[in-house]
N, C-alpha and C positions, 0 to 999 in steps of 0.2 A: 277244705269247706267247701268247693264247691259244688253247685246245689244242693245243699243239704242248707238242715237248720238245726243249731243248737239252744240250748238251753244256757243260760247265759252266767250262773253259776258252773256250770263246769266249762265253758269255756274261759273266765277268770282263770280258775284254775289251772286248768294244761298252759298258759300263758303267763303265770307268775311262779307257777309252785305251789299254791299254798293251796291250805288244805278248805274242801266245801265251806265246812263248817266256819271256817275264820269270812271266806267270800261273804258270808251273810249278816259279819259285825262289817264288812265295808261298808254293805247295802246301807245298812244301818246309820253310820256313818257320812251318808251323803256322800261317798266320795266315785261314785262308775257311773259316771257318764253313758249311756247312749244315743246315736244321731244328734248331739247337742242336746239332749235330753237328763235332767237327773232321772237314773234305773230306783223304782220304788219295786219291780218282784222280780225276785231270781229266777224266780220259768221261765222269764220274757223269754222268746227264740230269738235268735239273731243268724245273719248268714253273713256269706263272704265280705258284704258290702255294708255291712251296717260299723259306722264308725263308733269306736267301743275305746273310754279311756278312762284311766284309774289316776284320781287326781289330779296331775298336769299332764303324767304321761300315753300318749297316746302304745294305744295297744293292738287298735287294730285300723288300718285305712286303706281300704281297697276301692278304687272308682272302678266304674262299665266299662270296658274298652269293646267299641264294634266299628267293626272295617272294613271296608268295602274294597276287595283288591281284580281287576282285572288283569284273570291268570293265565301266562303265555304259553304258547307252543313248548311243550317240550319240560315242564316242570311240573313236581308230581303234588298233587293234594294231600298232606300229610306232614306230620312232625321229624319225622327222621327218614333218612332212605339212604342204603348203601352205594348206588347206581345211580340216582339224579340230584341234583337241586331241588329244593323243597319249597313249597309257599312260604315256608317258616323261613328258611333259609332266606329271603328276601328282606324279610321284615327285619332278620341280625344284622342284615349288610347296611341297616339304615338305623342300626342300631333299638331298637324295638323288644324291650322283655315279652320274651313269647312265653315267658316258664306257666303262664295258665292259659294261653289262651287255647284253644281248637276251632276246627274249620269247621264251617254250618254249610253240606250238601255241598259231597266233594265231586271236583271234576279230572276224567282220567287224562294218562301222561297228555295226550294226541288232542285235548279238546283243551275251547280256552274258553273266558269268558267270567262273569260277574260271581264274582269267589266271596261269601262273610267270614269273617273272621271274630272269634268275640271269647270273652271270659265267662258271658252270660249263660249259664243252665238252662234255664228256664227260658229264656229267649230264643235259643236254640231250638231246642225239645219246641214249644211252639210252632214253630216256623217250621219245624220237619216233620210233626206226627202225623199222618194219616187219617186224623178226626177229625182236624183242622181243615182239609184240603186246599191247604195254600200250593197255587197253580205256579211252575215254573215255565219259562219259554226260551227255545231254542233257535236258532235261527241256521240248517243244515242244507250243506252244500253235497251231493247227490253225483256220480258219476255216468246216471242215465235220468232219461225224462221221468218226471214222477204220474205216474198213471190214478185216473179213479178210481180203481178197484184198489189200491195203495190207498185212496183219501177216506176209502170207506172202511176196510180194513181197520184202519187206526181207528176210528169214530163206531166200532162194533168191540173192536179190546181183541187181545188175538191170544191164542192158548199155547202156553209153549210146557208140550209134553215130559221135556226133563225134571222141572220144578212142580210140573200137575196145578199151574199155574193160568188164571187170565188176566191182563195187563187189564186194567181201567179204562172205559173211553179215554181216547186222545183227540183233539184238535190239529190235522195238518191240514196248512195253508199253504197253497200254491205261490211262491211268489214269481219265477220264474221258470223255466222248464226245466231246471236241473235246481231249484232251490227251493226250499218249504222254511214255514214255521210254524214252531212243532209247542204246543199248549198241552201239558198233561199237568198233575196233581202225584203221580209217583216217580219213586224212581229206583227204580229195580238196576242192579249191575248189566252196563254197557245195554240196558234196553232201547233204543233209540235204534242205534245199530244193529239190535238183532233184528226188529219192529221191518226194519229198513230188509234187513239180510234177508227175511222171507221170502220178497221180494227179487233175491238178487241183483239188488243196488247198493254196490258200497257207498258208507259215508265219504266224504274227502274232505270233511271241515265239519267243526259241530261248535257252536259258537253261543252259552246263553246269556241271555242278555236283562231276562230278569228273573227275582223268586219273588212272588207274591206280590206288591206294591212295589218292591224297588228293583228301580231298574240302575243296572249300569251307565255309570255315568262316561258320558260318550267324550270328552278329554282325558280321558285315565288311558293311558299307552298304554300294550301288554306291558304285563311286572310291576305296572306303578298300581299305586294304593290312596286312599284318604277315609278320614273318619267320617263315620256317617252323622248326617245331619241328627236335629233329635225328631223332624220330622219324619226322617228315615224311619229312626229307632221304631219309631209308636206305627209304622207300614206295617201289615202282615195279610 
């Protein structure tokens, strides 16, 4: 039911094997509760996080999960991989049930930093939707010094003929001769590496420090994680 809403009668019928016509009787008998309230409408929409009870039996009780991880280099942002350890493997090792979890904003094998993991599809879509223009910030270490020409090219957007796309303007702030802070609102495939590649300046390290207003906890060592705090969940 992730990310979807269903009618109450269809949910009860599927969970209990009861014909929908009899579910209406259960409702009339005041036997069904949704989120602690007596259900009165058979068409009431419910989602994966609705608490649903029939008499004294709980049919669904799912809680929202929001996890911040400091992804280490060499670990894949995936649920399964035949060659490399995944971020989900790191959670399983700590006895976290990952069955309904998905990754928000992936990082490639050789990149590190902030990774968000959740079972709330609406929340992750809001974070990643281009329409919401949620900024992602990265610290990038380069092989060669950063030029003013490169900074301007990031600000103007770059055209890539293979996909026939022009990147949105991105902010490139020079922190030192070979280290930059890059802020962008999109996340195309290897985008930052390809943009610096236009200037023949290989990326040596790519570390994400924030997504929107959610910042990587400085106390998290590579591979460590924690639950998002309530105020962080509401930050976008």
